[in-house]
C-alpha positions in Angstrom: -2.7 4.2 -32.6 -3.6 0.9 -31.0 -4.5 0.7 -27.3 -1.8 -0.6 -24.9 -2.0 -4.3 -24.2 -3.7 -4.9 -20.9 -2.8 -8.1 -19.1 -3.7 -10.1 -16.0 -0.5 -10.1 -13.9 -0.1 -12.4 -10.9 2.5 -11.2 -8.4 3.6 -14.1 -6.2 4.9 -12.5 -3.0 2.6 -9.6 -3.7 2.1 -8.8 0.0 5.8 -7.8 0.4 7.3 -4.4 -0.3 8.7 -5.1 -3.7 5.8 -7.2 -4.9 3.1 -4.8 -3.7 5.0 -1.8 -5.1 5.2 -3.3 -8.6 1.6 -4.4 -8.3 0.2 -1.0 -7.5 2.1 0.6 -10.4 0.8 -2.0 -12.9 -2.7 -1.7 -11.6 -2.4 2.1 -11.9 -1.4 1.6 -15.5 -4.6 -0.3 -16.2 -3.6 -4.0 -15.8 -5.6 -6.4 -13.7 -3.4 -7.6 -10.9 -3.6 -10.6 -8.6 -1.6 -10.6 -5.4 -0.5 -14.2 -4.7 0.4 -15.5 -1.3 0.6 -18.8 0.6 -2.3 -17.4 2.6 -5.3 -16.3 0.4 -6.8 -14.2 3.2 -3.6 -12.3 3.7 -3.5 -11.6 -0.1 -7.1 -10.5 -0.2 -6.5 -8.0 2.7 -3.4 -6.6 1.0 -5.4 -6.2 -2.2 -8.1 -4.2 -0.4 -5.4 -1.8 0.8 -4.0 -1.3 -2.7 -7.5 -0.8 -4.1 -8.3 1.8 -1.5 -5.1 3.7 -2.5 -5.9 3.5 -6.2 -9.7 4.2 -5.9 -10.3 1.1 -8.1 -10.9 -2.6 -7.9 -8.1 -3.7 -10.2 -6.3 -5.8 -7.6 -7.4 -9.1 -6.2 -5.9 -11.5 -3.7 -5.6 -15.3 -4.1 -3.4 -18.2 -3.0 -0.3 -18.7 -5.2 -1.7 -21.6 -7.2 -5.0 -19.9 -8.0 -3.2 -16.6 -8.9 -0.9 -18.3 -11.2 -3.6 -20.2 -13.0 -5.7 -17.0 -13.5 -2.8 -14.9 -14.9 -1.4 -14.1 -18.3 2.0 -13.3 -16.8 3.4 -14.3 -13.4 5.9 -12.3 -11.5 7.9 -14.0 -8.7 8.8 -11.5 -6.0 9.7 -13.6 -3.0 12.8 -13.9 -0.9 15.5 -16.2 -2.2 14.8 -18.8 0.4 11.2 -19.1 -0.9 12.0 -19.0 -4.6 12.3 -22.7 -5.4 9.5 -23.9 -3.1 7.1 -21.4 -4.6 8.0 -22.3 -8.2 7.7 -26.0 -7.4 4.3 -25.4 -5.9 2.9 -23.6 -9.0 4.9 -25.4 -11.6 2.0 -27.1 -13.4 0.0 -23.8 -13.6 3.1 -22.0 -15.2 3.0 -24.2 -18.3 2.7 -22.0 -21.4 3.2 -18.7 -19.5 5.9 -16.1 -18.9 7.5 -16.1 -15.5 9.3 -12.8 -14.6 11.6 -13.6 -11.7 12.7 -10.8 -9.5 14.7 -13.1 -7.1 18.0 -12.0 -5.8 20.2 -14.6 -4.0 20.7 -12.6 -0.8 22.0 -14.6 2.1 21.4 -12.7 5.4 23.0 -11.3 7.3 25.7 -10.4 4.7 23.3 -9.1 2.1 25.9 -6.5 0.8 28.2 -9.4 -0.2 27.7 -11.2 -3.5 26.7 -14.8 -2.8 25.6 -16.3 -6.1 24.5 -20.0 -6.1 26.4 -22.7 -7.8 25.9 -22.4 -11.5 25.8 -18.6 -11.3 22.2 -17.4 -11.7 19.3 -18.1 -9.3 16.8 -17.2 -12.0 18.4 -19.4 -14.6 18.1 -22.3 -12.2 14.3 -21.8 -12.3 14.3 -22.1 -16.1 16.1 -25.4 -15.8 13.5 -26.5 -13.2 10.5 -25.5 -15.3 11.7 -26.6 -18.7 10.9 -25.1 -22.1 7.1 -25.0 -21.4 7.6 -21.8 -19.3 9.5 -18.8 -20.6 11.5 -17.4 -17.7 12.7 -13.8 -17.7 14.9 -12.0 -15.1 14.0 -8.4 -14.3 13.6 -5.8 -11.5 16.3 -7.1 -9.2 18.1 -3.7 -9.0 15.0 -1.6 -8.3 14.7 -0.6 -4.7 11.3 -1.2 -3.1 11.7 2.0 -1.1 9.7 4.3 -3.4 7.7 1.9 -5.6 4.4 2.3 -3.7 4.6 6.1 -4.1 2.9 6.6 -7.5 3.9 10.2 -7.7 7.6 9.3 -7.3 9.8 8.9 -10.4 12.0 5.9 -9.9 15.5 6.8 -11.1 16.7 3.3 -12.2 16.9 1.2 -15.3 15.7 -2.4 -15.4 18.0 -5.1 -16.8 15.9 -7.7 -18.6 17.5 -11.1 -19.3 15.9 -14.0 -21.0 16.4 -16.6 -23.7 13.2 -15.7 -25.4 13.1 -12.3 -27.1 9.3 -12.1 -27.0 9.2 -12.8 -23.3 11.8 -10.1 -22.7 9.7 -7.6 -24.7 6.8 -8.2 -22.3 9.0 -7.5 -19.3 10.4 -4.3 -21.0 6.8 -3.1 -21.6 5.8 -3.9 -18.0 8.9 -1.9 -16.8 7.6 1.1 -18.8 4.1 0.6 -17.4 5.7 0.8 -13.9 7.4 4.1 -14.8 10.8 2.5 -15.4 13.0 1.9 -18.4 13.6 -1.7 -19.4 16.9 -2.6 -21.2 17.4 -5.8 -23.1 20.5 -7.4 -21.4 20.8 -10.7 -23.3 20.3 -14.3 -22.4 19.1 -15.6 -19.1 22.6 -16.6 -17.9 23.4 -12.9 -17.9 21.0 -12.5 -14.9 24.0 -13.5 -12.7 25.2 -9.9 -13.3 22.0 -8.2 -12.2 21.6 -10.6 -9.3 25.1 -9.8 -8.1 24.7 -6.1 -8.7 22.0 -5.9 -6.0 24.4 -6.6 -3.3 26.7 -3.9 -4.6 23.8 -1.4 -4.6 23.0 -2.4 -1.0 26.6 -1.7 -0.1 26.3 1.7 -1.9 23.1 2.5 0.0 24.8 1.8 3.3 28.0 3.7 2.6 26.3 6.9 1.2 23.4 6.6 3.6 20.8 6.7 0.8 17.7 4.4 0.5 17.5 3.6 -3.2 20.7 3.6 -5.3 20.0 2.5 -8.9 21.6 2.1 -12.3 21.5 3.8 -15.7 22.6 2.3 -18.9 24.4 5.0 -21.0 25.1 5.3 -24.7 22.0 3.4 -25.8 19.1 5.8 -25.6 21.0 9.0 -26.4 19.0 9.4 -29.7 15.7 9.5 -27.8 
């Protein structure tokens, strides 16, 4: 049996709850992880915290441009308001790479109300911005950050993976597995509008039932496993 593929993953927005939670899970699985931030010093400090928790040195911190240039795969885990400016800032370094965009178009204060941008999908808009030289994938929008940093916690949520390139989707599905989640191929990138909208519904569910991390399961597909 071949060894699992180990990658260098840059997580832009890696100092936030979602980004750092995914980062520590990927580092724990053996990947080299770079936390990206507008402030390199802030990223380096956050990396030290994760390394102390892991007992390893698999996590580094850099500014967003340097992190993107050094990575095999780039994960965008920033608030919606920072999505486009961040992508524009690192656009040249993304050429030839896979960008996994976790962005959800939440518009405070009404984050439990679906507010998709014109054109439907916030992530699909990034593919148009970047062009064919970057393969954009949408994933992890419906995974609550609440338990991600707890490595002993099983996250009870499937990951919808959308993208126009099947190979890029496969990479995101594998990274979902490495984070202890189950990735599900959910079709072309335009379908990301569904998972982006679903996040607001999950926030509403969390509030109504007073729970921190409602998630989703896809049924009827993996029954044979």
